[in-house]
C-alpha positions as CSV (number, residue, x, y, z in Angstrom):
1,X,93.8,107.5,78.0
2,X,90.6,109.6,76.7
3,X,88.1,108.4,74.5
4,X,89.5,111.1,71.8
5,X,93.2,109.6,72.5
6,X,92.0,105.9,71.9
7,X,90.1,107.1,68.8
8,X,93.9,108.5,67.5
9,X,95.4,105.3,68.6
10,X,93.3,103.4,66.5
11,X,93.6,105.4,63.7
12,X,97.4,105.1,64.2
13,X,97.1,101.2,64.3
14,X,95.5,101.6,60.9
15,X,98.0,103.1,59.7
16,X,100.6,101.0,60.5
17,X,98.8,98.3,59.2
18,X,98.4,100.1,55.9
19,X,102.2,101.0,55.9
20,X,103.3,97.4,56.3
21,X,100.9,96.5,53.6
22,X,98.7,94.2,55.5
23,X,95.8,96.3,54.5
24,X,95.0,98.2,51.2
25,X,92.8,101.3,52.5
26,X,92.6,104.8,52.7
27,X,93.0,105.6,56.4
28,X,89.4,107.1,57.7
29,X,89.5,111.0,59.2
30,X,88.3,109.4,62.6
31,X,87.4,106.2,64.4
32,X,84.4,105.5,66.5
33,X,85.1,104.5,70.3
34,X,82.4,103.8,72.3
35,X,81.5,101.6,75.8
36,X,81.1,98.1,74.6
37,X,77.5,97.1,73.7
38,X,75.9,93.4,74.7
39,X,78.6,90.8,74.3
40,X,81.1,92.9,74.2
41,X,84.2,93.3,77.2
42,X,86.8,96.0,78.1
43,X,86.7,99.6,78.4
44,X,85.7,100.4,74.8
45,X,85.1,99.0,71.6
46,X,85.2,100.3,68.2
47,X,84.0,99.0,64.8
48,X,86.6,100.4,62.7
49,X,87.6,96.7,61.1
50,X,83.4,96.8,59.8
51,X,84.2,99.6,58.3
52,X,87.2,98.9,56.6
53,X,86.0,95.4,55.7
54,X,84.3,96.5,52.2
55,X,87.1,98.9,50.9
56,X,90.0,95.9,52.3
57,X,87.9,93.2,50.1
58,X,88.6,90.9,53.5
59,X,86.0,89.8,56.3
60,X,85.7,92.1,59.2
61,X,87.0,89.7,61.5
62,X,90.1,89.1,59.3
63,X,90.5,92.6,59.3
64,X,90.3,93.1,63.1
65,X,92.9,90.4,63.3
66,X,95.3,92.4,61.0
67,X,94.4,95.4,63.6
68,X,94.7,93.5,67.0
69,X,98.5,93.3,67.5
70,X,98.9,97.1,66.0
71,X,96.7,98.2,69.0
72,X,97.9,95.4,71.7
73,X,101.3,96.7,71.7
74,X,100.8,100.5,72.3
75,X,101.1,101.8,76.0
76,X,98.2,102.4,78.1
77,X,96.5,99.5,76.1
78,X,96.2,95.9,78.4
79,X,94.5,94.2,76.2
80,X,92.5,93.3,72.7
81,X,89.5,91.5,72.2
82,X,87.7,90.5,69.3
83,X,84.0,89.9,69.8
84,X,80.8,89.5,67.5
85,X,81.4,90.2,63.4
86,X,84.8,91.9,64.2
87,X,84.6,94.2,66.6
88,X,87.7,95.6,68.5
89,X,87.0,95.9,72.4
90,X,89.9,97.3,74.3
91,X,90.9,97.3,78.1
92,X,93.1,99.9,79.2
93,X,95.6,99.5,81.5
94,X,95.2,100.7,85.3
95,X,91.6,100.2,85.0
96,X,91.1,98.3,87.7
97,X,92.7,100.7,91.1
98,X,91.1,103.5,89.7
99,X,87.1,102.2,89.3
100,X,87.4,100.6,92.3
101,X,88.8,103.2,94.2
102,X,86.1,105.3,92.5
103,X,83.3,102.9,93.6
104,X,84.7,102.4,97.2
105,X,85.0,106.4,97.1
106,X,81.3,106.7,96.6
107,X,79.7,103.7,98.0
108,X,76.3,103.4,97.6
109,X,75.7,106.6,95.2
110,X,78.4,104.7,92.6
111,X,76.2,105.4,89.4
112,X,74.4,108.7,90.6
113,X,73.9,111.3,88.8
114,X,76.6,114.5,89.6
115,X,73.5,116.8,90.3
116,X,69.7,117.6,89.3
117,X,69.3,117.5,86.0
118,X,65.9,119.5,86.2
119,X,64.0,116.8,85.0
120,X,60.5,116.8,86.2
121,X,58.7,113.1,86.5
122,X,55.3,112.3,87.3
123,X,54.5,109.0,87.9
124,X,51.0,107.5,87.8
125,X,50.2,103.9,88.8
126,X,46.8,102.2,89.5
127,X,46.0,100.7,92.5
128,X,47.5,97.3,92.1
129,X,50.4,95.8,93.9
130,X,52.8,95.2,91.0
131,X,52.1,98.9,89.9
132,X,52.7,100.5,93.0
133,X,56.1,98.5,93.7
134,X,57.6,99.3,90.6
135,X,56.4,102.9,90.9
136,X,58.3,103.6,94.4
137,X,61.3,101.7,92.7
138,X,61.2,103.9,89.6
139,X,60.9,106.7,91.3
140,X,64.3,105.9,93.3
141,X,65.9,105.1,90.3
142,X,64.8,108.2,88.5
143,X,65.9,110.3,91.7
144,X,69.2,108.8,91.4
145,X,69.6,109.8,88.1
146,X,69.3,113.8,89.2
147,X,65.4,113.8,88.2
148,X,62.5,115.4,90.2
149,X,59.8,112.6,91.1
150,X,56.4,112.6,92.0
151,X,54.2,109.4,92.8
152,X,50.5,109.2,92.9
153,X,48.1,106.8,92.3
154,X,45.4,106.3,89.5
155,X,42.0,105.4,90.8
156,X,39.3,104.9,88.5
157,X,40.6,107.1,86.0
158,X,41.6,109.7,88.4
159,X,44.7,111.1,89.6
160,X,45.0,111.5,93.4
161,X,47.1,112.4,95.8
162,X,48.5,116.1,96.8
163,X,51.1,117.8,94.5
164,X,54.1,119.1,96.5
165,X,54.4,123.0,95.8
166,X,58.0,122.5,94.3
167,X,56.4,120.4,91.5
168,X,53.7,122.6,90.8
169,X,55.9,125.5,90.1
170,X,58.7,123.3,88.1
171,X,56.2,121.2,86.3
172,X,52.9,123.3,86.4
173,X,51.0,120.7,87.6
174,X,47.5,120.9,89.2
175,X,46.8,119.2,92.5
176,X,43.9,116.8,92.4
177,X,42.9,117.0,95.8
178,X,43.1,114.3,98.5
179,X,42.2,110.6,97.8
180,X,39.0,109.1,98.4
181,X,39.8,105.5,97.8
182,X,39.9,104.7,101.2
183,X,43.0,103.2,103.8
184,X,45.8,101.7,102.0
185,X,45.3,97.7,100.8
186,X,46.9,95.2,103.0
187,X,49.6,94.6,100.8
188,X,50.9,98.0,101.1
189,X,52.4,97.4,104.5
190,X,53.6,93.9,103.8
191,X,55.8,95.1,100.8
192,X,56.9,98.8,102.1
193,X,54.8,100.6,99.9
194,X,53.2,103.6,100.6
195,X,50.0,104.2,98.5
196,X,48.5,107.7,97.5
197,X,50.8,109.5,100.0
198,X,52.1,112.7,98.5
199,X,55.2,111.8,96.6
200,X,58.8,113.1,97.6
201,X,60.0,116.0,95.6
202,X,63.6,116.1,96.3
203,X,66.7,115.4,94.2
204,X,69.6,113.5,94.9
205,X,73.1,114.8,93.8
206,X,76.3,112.3,93.8
207,X,78.8,111.4,91.2
208,X,79.4,108.4,89.4
209,X,77.4,108.3,86.2
210,X,77.1,109.2,82.5
211,X,74.7,112.0,83.2
212,X,75.9,115.3,83.8
213,X,74.6,118.5,85.5
214,X,72.4,120.7,83.4
215,X,73.9,124.1,82.7
216,X,72.6,126.8,84.8
217,X,71.4,129.1,81.9
218,X,70.0,125.9,80.0
219,X,66.5,125.5,80.1
220,X,64.9,122.8,82.2
221,X,63.5,119.7,80.0
222,X,59.9,119.6,79.6
223,X,58.0,117.4,82.2
224,X,57.4,113.9,81.5
225,X,53.6,112.2,82.4
226,X,54.4,108.6,82.9
227,X,51.3,105.9,83.7
228,X,52.7,102.8,84.5
229,X,51.1,99.6,83.6
230,X,53.1,96.6,84.3
231,X,51.5,93.4,84.1
232,X,49.7,92.3,87.2
233,X,50.7,89.2,88.9
234,X,48.5,86.4,88.8
235,X,48.5,85.4,92.3
236,X,49.1,87.7,95.9
237,X,52.7,87.7,96.1
238,X,52.3,88.7,100.2
239,X,52.9,85.2,101.2
240,X,56.5,85.3,100.2
241,X,57.6,88.2,102.6
242,X,58.8,91.3,101.7
243,X,62.1,90.7,99.6
244,X,61.5,87.7,97.6
245,X,57.8,89.4,96.8
246,X,59.4,92.7,95.4
247,X,62.0,90.5,93.7
248,X,59.7,88.6,92.0
249,X,57.4,91.7,90.9
250,X,60.6,93.5,89.8
251,X,63.0,91.1,88.0
252,X,60.4,90.1,85.1
253,X,60.0,92.9,82.5
254,X,56.8,95.0,82.7
255,X,55.2,93.2,80.0
256,X,55.9,89.7,81.3
257,X,53.4,88.1,84.1
258,X,55.6,87.5,87.4
259,X,55.8,84.1,88.5
260,X,54.6,83.7,92.3
261,X,56.1,80.8,93.5
262,X,58.0,79.2,96.3
263,X,61.1,79.3,94.1
264,X,61.7,82.4,95.1
265,X,62.4,81.3,98.7
266,X,64.7,78.4,98.2
267,X,68.3,79.2,98.9
268,X,69.6,77.4,95.8
269,X,71.6,78.7,92.6
270,X,68.3,78.7,90.5
271,X,67.4,81.6,92.7
272,X,68.5,84.7,91.2
273,X,67.8,86.8,94.4
274,X,69.6,84.1,96.6
275,X,72.6,84.2,94.1
276,X,72.4,88.4,94.5
277,X,72.3,88.3,98.5
278,X,74.4,85.3,98.9
279,X,77.2,87.1,96.9
280,X,76.6,90.2,99.3
281,X,76.9,87.8,101.9
282,X,80.1,86.2,100.6
283,X,81.6,89.8,100.3
284,X,81.1,90.4,104.1
285,X,82.4,87.1,105.1
286,X,86.0,87.9,102.5
287,X,86.2,90.9,105.0
288,X,85.9,89.3,108.2
289,X,88.1,86.5,107.4
290,X,90.6,88.8,105.7
291,X,90.7,90.8,108.8
292,X,91.3,87.6,110.9
293,X,94.2,86.9,108.5
294,X,95.8,90.2,109.4
295,X,95.3,91.9,106.4
296,X,93.2,94.6,104.5
297,X,91.7,95.7,100.9
298,X,93.8,97.9,98.9
299,X,92.8,98.9,95.4
300,X,95.3,98.0,92.7
301,X,95.9,95.4,89.9
302,X,94.5,91.7,90.8
303,X,96.1,90.1,87.8
304,X,94.2,87.8,85.2
305,X,96.1,84.7,86.0
306,X,95.4,82.8,89.3
307,X,98.8,81.2,89.0
308,X,100.9,84.3,88.2
309,X,98.9,87.0,89.2
310,X,99.8,88.6,85.8
311,X,97.3,90.3,83.3
312,X,96.7,88.8,79.8
313,X,99.0,85.9,80.6
314,X,98.5,82.3,78.9
315,X,97.4,80.5,82.3
316,X,94.3,78.2,81.8
317,X,93.0,79.1,85.4
318,X,91.7,82.7,85.5
319,X,90.4,84.6,88.3
320,X,87.5,85.6,86.6
321,X,89.1,89.8,87.1
322,X,87.7,90.7,84.0
323,X,84.1,89.8,83.8
324,X,83.9,91.5,87.4
325,X,85.4,94.8,86.1
326,X,83.0,94.8,83.3
327,X,80.3,94.5,85.4
328,X,81.1,97.0,87.7
329,X,82.2,99.3,84.8
330,X,78.8,99.0,83.2
331,X,76.8,99.2,86.4
332,X,76.0,103.2,85.8
333,X,75.0,102.4,82.7
334,X,72.8,99.8,83.7
335,X,70.8,102.2,86.2
336,X,70.9,105.0,83.6
337,X,69.1,102.6,81.3
338,X,66.5,101.3,83.7
339,X,65.7,105.0,84.3
340,X,65.6,105.6,80.7
341,X,63.4,102.9,79.7
342,X,61.1,103.0,82.8
343,X,62.2,99.6,83.5
344,X,63.7,98.4,87.1
345,X,64.2,94.9,85.8
346,X,67.3,96.1,84.2
347,X,68.5,96.9,87.4
348,X,67.8,93.5,89.0
349,X,69.0,91.6,85.9
350,X,72.5,93.6,86.1
351,X,72.8,92.7,89.7
352,X,72.6,89.1,88.9
353,X,75.5,89.6,86.2
354,X,77.4,91.6,89.1
355,X,76.8,88.6,91.6
356,X,77.5,85.8,89.0
357,X,81.1,87.5,88.4
358,X,81.5,87.7,91.9
359,X,80.8,84.2,92.8
360,X,83.1,83.0,90.2
361,X,86.0,85.2,91.5
362,X,85.4,85.1,94.9
363,X,87.6,82.1,95.7
364,X,91.0,83.8,94.2
365,X,90.9,86.1,97.3
366,X,92.1,84.8,100.2
367,X,95.7,83.2,100.5
368,X,96.0,79.5,100.4
369,X,97.7,77.4,103.2
370,X,100.6,79.3,104.2
371,X,100.6,81.8,101.4
372,X,101.7,85.4,102.8
373,X,98.9,87.9,101.8
374,X,100.3,89.3,98.6
375,X,99.3,93.0,96.9
376,X,97.4,90.8,94.6
377,X,95.4,89.6,97.1
378,X,94.7,92.8,98.5
379,X,93.9,94.1,95.2
380,X,91.3,91.4,95.0
381,X,89.7,91.9,98.3
382,X,89.5,95.6,97.3
383,X,87.6,94.5,94.2
384,X,85.3,91.9,96.0
385,X,84.6,94.9,98.3
386,X,83.3,97.2,95.8
387,X,81.5,94.4,94.4
388,X,79.5,94.1,97.4
389,X,79.1,98.0,97.7
390,X,77.2,97.6,94.0
391,X,75.0,94.8,95.1
392,X,74.1,96.7,98.4
393,X,73.4,99.7,96.7
394,X,71.1,98.0,93.8
395,X,69.3,96.1,96.3
396,X,68.6,99.4,98.5
397,X,66.9,101.1,94.9
398,X,64.9,98.1,94.9
399,X,64.0,97.9,98.7
400,X,65.5,94.6,99.5
401,X,67.7,93.7,102.3
402,X,71.4,92.8,101.8
403,X,72.1,90.3,104.3
404,X,75.6,90.0,106.1
405,X,74.9,86.6,106.9
406,X,73.2,83.9,104.6
């Protein structure tokens, strides 16, 4: 079901409620259907109940409760939830197999742009460890969204580094000559950062993002000239090692000062980096254990109920399928937002969301006791494999290793 078709479905639900005498309003000409925002769930959300509330003389949530059964019984709609003041969150049937198959097909390029967008970005950063790491990671994220990126280091108000001919032609940027600042700082090698080297001017084409390629006859967007100045760390992060140091610098928002402490090395639940890497390692372990039991992954419907395997049943024990699907479904939007807001922390925080959803779900994947592997178990294994793929791709963009054993 497309957003346009779903919008028509919402309007038909309003008309049925009006015809049944449950609402005394005129049916609107259109209903807005968009991906759910923060706090939402499912595939799409609509604010139609909020729009009708004042005309109906009822609270928005009451209007939403009236509309909910008229939507829930429609073919193609698996579940309808009400969130916030009265948003209707709609989960479509058949979402899981399509989403999982798409992730497994695109692998680590899930969430990438379909091709070059024509956007040219020039990133400048001061000769400081957090700024250098942020610039390198942001360049990767921007390229994943189809941008042409060049990174250079700012020394005493000057921009140094050789501009590639391709960038010069497309963006009209002027080379500033070689860098007189001397050798790379000691932290550069420790954290895997190349300082003052000419930035890569390539673009990456891959499917799976809200972005669309620029039409051949459309003019290119104007070049963006961005100087990154995240709040520096108060301590040297290199004693933490490459992965922990990068996470300590990238996970906080750019305007927050990073905490450089040993907490980033502790293998405990309170360490967000540990949770992300442990979740990925658990995905790998599930695959190995499934192979030992003689079954493999197959995208399908995992079901929400751990006991009966049926989506939307009233069982008290849920398998956590929906939160994990929501986290995987919104990953491309998080990646696009990280590029749009120049904020790698958005990607890091979303990886934590994926990891937490996976860790809550992973205990339902393998058969218990003498149970034979069912279709639902195979689907859950495929969903776990898709989650591991997203975690590996996100960590790769951050320049952090994803361990198979932890």
